[in-house]
N, C-alpha and C positions, 0 to 999 in steps of 0.2 A: 311264482313271485316270492314265496318264502321257501327257503331250503332246509328248514328245520327237520323235515321228514327224512332227509338224507343222512342225518347224524346217527351214529351208532346207538342202538337202543340201550339205555342205562338200566340198572337194577332199581326199579321204582319202589317207593315206599308202599307197603301194603295198606289196606283199608284200616287195619288196627293201628298201624304206625301213624297214619294221618290223623286218626281220632285222638291219639295221644298228643300229637303236635297241637291240635286244636284245643284240647283240654288244657294243656299247659299254657298256651297263649291266653286263653280266657282267664286262667288263674293268675297270670302275670299282669295283664294290662286291663282286665275287665271286659265289658262288652265291646266288641270290635267288629270290623268288617273283613271278610276273607273273600278274595276273588280267585276263582279257579280258572286257569287258562292252559293253553297247550302250545304247540301241537293241537290236537282235537280232544277236548275234555271227555266227550262221550264215547271215546274208544274204550274207556274203562266201564265195565258193567256195574262196578260197585260205586260209581260216583254219587248216585242219589242216596246210597247208604251213608256215605261220608257227609253229605249235605244234611241229611236228617239228624245225624248226631250233632252237627254244628247248631242246627235250629234248636234242638233240645237243650243246648248249653248257652242259649242266648247270644249266638254269634250270627250276624247277618252274612249271608253268602250270595255271591253273584257268579255267573258263568259267562265266559265268552266261547262261542261255538260257531261252526260253519253251518249248523242246522241240518246237515244231510242225514244224520243218524237218529233224528227224532221221529219216531213212529207215533201212531195214535195212542198205543199203550204206554209208550215211554213218556209221552207228554203228560199223561195223567200222573205217572209216577214222579215226574219232575215237580209238578205242582204240589202233589201230596207231601213231598219231602220238606216243604217249607222254604224253598229257594226264594230269595228276596228279589233278585232281578236277573235277567238274561239278555245278553247282547248277541244278536245273530248277524254274522258278517254277510252283507249283500253289497257287491261292488258294481252292480249295474241293474237298471230296470229291464234291460233286454237280456234274454238268456245267453245270446252269443257273446255279449260283452263280459258278463260275469264268468261264463265258462272259459273264455279266452284268458282272462286274468288269473283264474284258478287253475287253469291247465288241464281240466277234465270236462268232457262233454256230459251234460245232464245234471250237473250239480246245482244249477240255478233252480230248476224245477223242484229238486229235492229240498233245497233250502226253503223255498216258498211254501212247499207242502208241509214241512216241519213247523214253519212259522204259523200256518193256519191251524195245525193240530194244537199248538200251544195256546193260541188265542182262544180256542173253544174250551180247552181244559182249564185255562186260567180265569175264565169269566167269573168275576166276583171274588177272586181269591186274594187280590192285593198284590200279586206278583207283577213286577214291571217288565215289559217286553219292549226292547228297543232294537233298532238297526245300527250297525257299525259299518262305516264305509271309508275306504282308503281313496283319497283324491289323487288321480293320475290322468295322463293324457287320454287314455282309452275310454274313460267314463265321465269326463268333465261335462259333457253335454247331457248327461243323464242325472246329474245331481239334483236338479230342481224337481224332476219327476220322482226321484226317491223320497224327497220331502213330501210330495203329494201322496205317495204310496203309504207313508206313515199316517197321514190324515185319513185316507180311504179305508185303511184296515183298523183304524182306531188304536194304533200303537202309542206307547208313551213317549217316544222320541227317536231321534237319530243323532248319532255323533259322528263327526267327520274328522279324520286324521290325514295329514299329508303323507304322501309316499316318502319313505325314508330308508336309510341303509340298514342292513342286518348287521349284527355285531361284528362279523368278520369281513365286512365289505371293504373294498379299496376306497381310499379317501376321495377319489374322483369317480365314484360309482355312477353318479347321475349322468356322466358323459357316455357311459357304456350300456345304457338300458333304453329300450324302445318305449318304456313307460313314462319317460320324462317329457316335459312340455317343449314344443317348438316355438310357440307364440305366447308369451306371458300376458299380453293384453287380453287374450281370450279368457284365460283362467281368472285373471283379475276381475274381469267383468262379471263372471259367474260368481265369484266370491262376494262381489258387491250385491248381487241379487240375493244371495243367501243371507247377507246381513240385513237386507231390506225385509226379507221374509221373517227373519228372527224378530225384528222390531215390530212386525205386524202380528206376532203371536204364534208363528209356526213352531211346531214341536222340535226345534233344533236345540240340542244340548250345549253346543259351543256358544260362548259369549261372542259378541261382535269383535271384541279386541283380539280374539284368537284368529279370526279370519284375516284381520289386518296383519297380524304377525306372520301368517302363512304367506302373504304377498311378499314380505321381505325375505322369507326363507326360500321361496321359489326363485327369487331373483338371485340370491347369493347363498346356495345351500352349503357352501364350503366355509361360511363364516360361523365361528363359535360365538354365541351370544354372551357378552361380558357381564353376566349376572350370576348371582349366587344360586346354585342349584340346591334345592331342599329335599331331593329324593332320598339322600342318605339319612336324613333326619326323620322324614315323615313316612317312609316306606320300609317294609321288610319283606323280602321275597325268599321263598324256599323252593328249590328246584324239585323235580319229580323224584330225584334220587337223594334228596335231603340236604343239599348244600344251601347254606344261609348266605344271602347277599343283601346289602343295603343298596347296592348299585351293581348291575350286571357288567359294567365296564371296569369293575374293580374285583380283586380276588375275593373268594368266599371267606367268611369269618370262621366257618367250621361246618359241622354236619350234625343233624339232629340225631343220627344213629349213635 
């Protein structure tokens, strides 16, 4: 689904370089939030060392992960580092669905196992654990069950995002993927059910308005919304090799090195 793993491996910032970045950010803007994402964040053995440094400097950290590299020992280290929140990508309640979407057999079981290790290690710590799910044709009938999974496991929530293009995708990418919807009435009905669950108190992080916006997007994915985008004002992104972006669709502003 995501082809970032095919990209040439860049010369990543070292742990000390990341610590310097975090220190300077904290000095510049004060207490802030830093989200670490990939690729797969836990490919790096030193990621919890970086998180621990951020915690010590009053910087709230979050991680997005596929969950497959979280062992019992690593779960404890993650919690002890002071990580504020973690989002684990789970794209299906059924192993076959998740594994098909991810392209590797067995990753669903590993993700759920990692999730359970984290739940036990994080008990009473205050660290938030949520699921993150991409909505597409292959998993639309499992979305309601994923909401129930959050309730059953006592997680803090689930956030849904619609299937979208990668940065280098063709403008008509949705016409050339088996992941796009054949019948919009079906996914619209499921989105209505998610809205209903949200209003009843389900731990869904998306507001109802976002699901309504998804309906319009699924109908016309080629339409650019004529609204002002605030990403370049509210966000600052730094790639693993140090390039600074306010928006990944625009050239970098420079490099931290």
